[in-house]
Each structure stands twice: as structure tokens, then as C-alpha cells.
C-alpha positions in Angstrom: 85.7 86.1 -29.8 84.2 85.0 -33.2 80.7 85.5 -34.6 79.4 82.0 -34.7 75.9 81.1 -36.2 74.6 77.5 -36.9 74.3 77.8 -40.6 71.0 75.9 -40.5 69.2 78.4 -39.1 70.2 80.9 -41.9 68.6 78.7 -44.5 71.5 79.5 -46.9 71.1 78.1 -50.0 74.9 77.2 -51.1 77.0 74.5 -52.8 78.3 72.2 -49.6 81.1 70.9 -52.4 82.7 74.0 -52.5 81.9 74.7 -49.0 84.5 72.0 -48.1 87.3 74.1 -49.3 88.9 76.0 -46.3 89.6 79.7 -46.6 93.4 80.7 -47.1 95.6 81.4 -44.4 97.4 84.6 -44.6 100.4 85.7 -43.6 102.8 88.9 -43.7 103.8 87.9 -47.4 104.0 91.0 -49.9 100.7 92.3 -51.4 100.7 90.6 -54.5 98.9 87.8 -56.1 100.5 84.5 -56.6 103.4 84.7 -59.4 101.4 87.4 -61.3 102.3 90.8 -59.2 98.1 91.3 -59.5 96.7 92.5 -56.1 93.2 92.9 -56.4 92.2 93.6 -52.6 89.6 96.4 -52.7 88.2 95.0 -55.9 84.9 93.5 -56.9 84.8 90.7 -58.9 81.7 90.2 -61.2 80.9 86.7 -61.9 80.4 86.2 -65.8 77.8 84.2 -67.6 80.4 81.4 -67.9 80.6 81.1 -64.0 79.1 77.6 -63.9 79.1 77.3 -60.5 75.5 78.1 -59.2 76.9 79.6 -55.7 78.6 82.5 -57.5 76.3 82.9 -60.4 75.2 86.5 -60.9 77.3 87.6 -58.0 79.5 90.4 -56.7 82.3 89.4 -54.5 84.4 92.4 -52.5 88.1 91.1 -52.1 89.4 91.9 -48.7 92.9 90.5 -49.1 94.9 89.0 -51.9 98.6 88.1 -51.6 101.1 85.1 -52.5 99.0 82.6 -50.5 95.2 83.2 -51.9 92.5 85.8 -51.5 89.5 86.2 -49.3 86.5 87.9 -49.8 82.7 88.3 -49.3 79.6 88.4 -51.7 77.6 91.6 -51.0 74.4 90.8 -52.9 73.2 87.2 -52.2 71.1 87.9 -48.8 69.6 85.2 -46.4 66.4 85.0 -45.0 68.0 86.2 -41.7 68.2 89.9 -40.6 70.5 91.8 -38.4 67.8 91.7 -35.6 67.3 88.1 -35.6 71.3 87.8 -36.1 71.4 89.6 -32.9 69.1 87.3 -31.0 71.0 84.2 -31.8 74.3 85.6 -30.7 72.7 86.7 -27.4 72.8 90.4 -27.9 69.8 92.6 -27.2 68.6 94.0 -30.6 66.5 96.6 -28.7 69.4 98.6 -28.4 70.2 98.7 -32.3 66.7 99.5 -33.4 66.5 103.0 -34.5 69.9 104.1 -32.9 71.8 102.1 -35.7 69.3 101.8 -38.4 70.4 98.1 -39.0 67.5 96.3 -37.1 66.1 94.9 -40.8 69.2 94.8 -42.8 69.6 91.6 -44.5 72.4 89.2 -43.5 74.1 88.2 -46.9 75.6 84.8 -47.8 79.1 85.8 -47.8 80.3 82.7 -49.3 80.5 78.8 -49.1 83.6 78.8 -46.7 83.0 78.6 -42.9 79.5 79.4 -43.1 78.8 79.6 -39.6 81.2 82.3 -39.2 80.4 85.9 -39.6 82.2 88.4 -41.5 81.2 92.1 -41.1 82.5 94.7 -43.8 82.2 98.0 -42.3 83.3 101.7 -42.2 86.5 102.1 -39.9 85.1 102.6 -36.5 87.7 102.0 -33.4 89.8 99.1 -32.8 88.0 95.4 -33.0 89.9 92.6 -32.0 90.1 91.0 -35.4 89.8 93.7 -38.0 91.7 93.9 -41.2 91.5 97.7 -42.4 91.3 97.3 -46.3 91.3 100.8 -47.3 90.4 104.0 -45.7 86.8 103.7 -46.3 86.1 99.6 -45.3 87.5 97.4 -42.7 86.7 93.4 -42.3 86.2 92.4 -38.7 85.3 88.8 -37.7 85.1 89.1 -34.0 82.1 89.8 -31.9 82.9 92.9 -30.6 81.7 94.6 -33.6 78.0 93.4 -33.2 78.3 94.3 -29.4 79.1 97.6 -30.4 76.0 97.8 -32.9 73.9 96.2 -30.7 74.6 99.2 -28.2 74.0 101.9 -30.6 77.8 102.6 -31.0 78.7 100.8 -33.7 80.0 101.6 -37.5 78.0 104.1 -39.3 77.8 101.4 -42.4 78.2 97.8 -42.4 77.4 94.5 -44.2 77.2 91.3 -42.2 77.6 88.1 -43.9 77.8 84.5 -43.1 80.6 82.5 -44.7 83.3 83.8 -47.1 85.0 83.4 -50.3 88.4 81.6 -50.3 91.0 80.7 -53.0 94.2 79.2 -52.7 97.5 80.7 -54.2 96.9 80.7 -58.1 93.3 79.5 -57.8 91.6 83.2 -58.4 94.1 84.0 -61.2 93.3 80.9 -63.0 89.4 81.5 -62.9 89.9 85.2 -64.1 92.1 84.1 -67.0 89.0 81.5 -67.6 87.1 84.4 -68.0 84.9 83.6 -64.9 84.9 87.1 -63.5 85.2 90.5 -64.3 87.4 92.9 -61.7 86.8 96.5 -61.2 88.1 98.7 -58.1 85.3 98.7 -55.6 83.0 101.3 -54.2 82.0 101.3 -51.0 78.9 103.0 -51.9 77.7 100.1 -53.6 78.4 97.8 -50.7 76.8 100.1 -47.9 74.0 102.3 -49.5 72.6 100.4 -52.4 69.9 97.8 -52.1 70.8 94.1 -52.9 69.2 94.0 -56.0 70.8 96.9 -57.5 74.3 96.1 -56.5 75.2 93.7 -59.5 74.2 96.3 -62.1 76.0 99.0 -60.5 79.3 97.2 -60.1 78.9 96.4 -64.1 78.3 100.0 -64.5 81.7 101.1 -63.2 82.9 99.1 -66.2 80.7 101.1 -68.3 79.1 97.4 -69.2 75.6 96.7 -69.5 74.7 93.8 -67.8 72.1 92.7 -70.4 74.8 92.6 -73.6 76.9 90.2 -71.5 78.0 86.7 -73.1 80.2 83.8 -71.7 82.7 84.5 -74.3 83.8 88.3 -73.0 87.1 88.7 -72.1 87.8 90.0 -68.6 88.8 93.8 -67.6 
């Protein structure tokens, strides 16, 4: 069972035009970006000032998958006004079990992207075998099935997690084009930034991985 929440209740500020694009469908294709040999799974995409879409301005996206069919990721620094305890209530899970035990009750739920905004996407430390789980590396997995939140509500969930509504999807070659137009900087991801840092510090911390002072950025800067 997927994690489904009515988007109107999360008060997500997003571009509905961008939401019309469906997420890329993935197969067992080789782990390379379309026609480039580029594989940016387990990387951060950091929005450049030249990024004109207001949905992505100032964002950091964690890429979970990137192959010949496209790419899939989750924004990690754009909170909604919904917290975890409210989300658990709305999907009919008792949040009382999570209070204190998992220390997640007041964690903000992220706006993960403009695609499938009614659907939950959970980044978490590897834990058990959830029914729709994609391991990205040894420290991070992506799960879209409700069983991960059932585990959280019972106090037996992943130790580290980030819950979002919606995701970011790119068709074959689309992300590569955006990078070539200096829309994004790319850098290998750090799980500490995703799970441990306050939301407002994540953009600056991701920039520091590149040794860049965000205050010095201009729209003319090339990508890494």
C-alpha cells in the first residue's frame, strides 16, 4: 500500500504546471544517465541562481535513481506546514506510539517535488525489508509504501528518516540538459545533511561540500 495524502491538506506551495509532468518510469537499464555515461544517483542537485522555476529556487534535491530512462529525486530542504504526528493521523496511524520512541513527532514533512504530490516518499537509513524499498547506498534507502510509517508509528522504524510529499522526476536526457544550462550544481551526497541538520542549514552545508560560499554564487557560474 502506498503512502497517500490529500495534497490540499499539506498546503504545499508548488508549480502545478511542473506537477503535470509524470515521474519517470524506471526499468533494469544500466545505471547511466541517458547517452552520457553520467550516473548521479546518491548525489545532491543544488539549484543555481539561474534556476528560473520558483519550485526549485534555493533547493537541494537528493537523487535516488538516475538511468537511461531518466531520474528521480526528493527535495530535502523545503518543509510543508505538516509535521509527522499530523501525517500519521491523516493516514490513520496512531502517532502516540511514535512520540518520544522515534523522536519524530514534530519533524516537518518536506515538499519533495511537484510530481505525485499526494504520495509519500520516505528517505531513511536501511531498516528491514519494506515492500517498496529502493536501497540507494549503505546509508540511505527510499521507500514509498505505507509499511515504513507503520514501523515508525509502532516505535520500530528506521533510526533516521526524512518524509516528503511528492518527488522530482526527469525524463531521459532532461536532467542532463538542465545541468548543461547551469541550472544545477552536483556533488556526492552526505547523509548527515539529509537526516541530521536543521532544514535551514541544508542548502549551505551542501554548497560547502563543493567548497563554495553560497553568497558568492551568480547565475553565470558553471556546474561542477
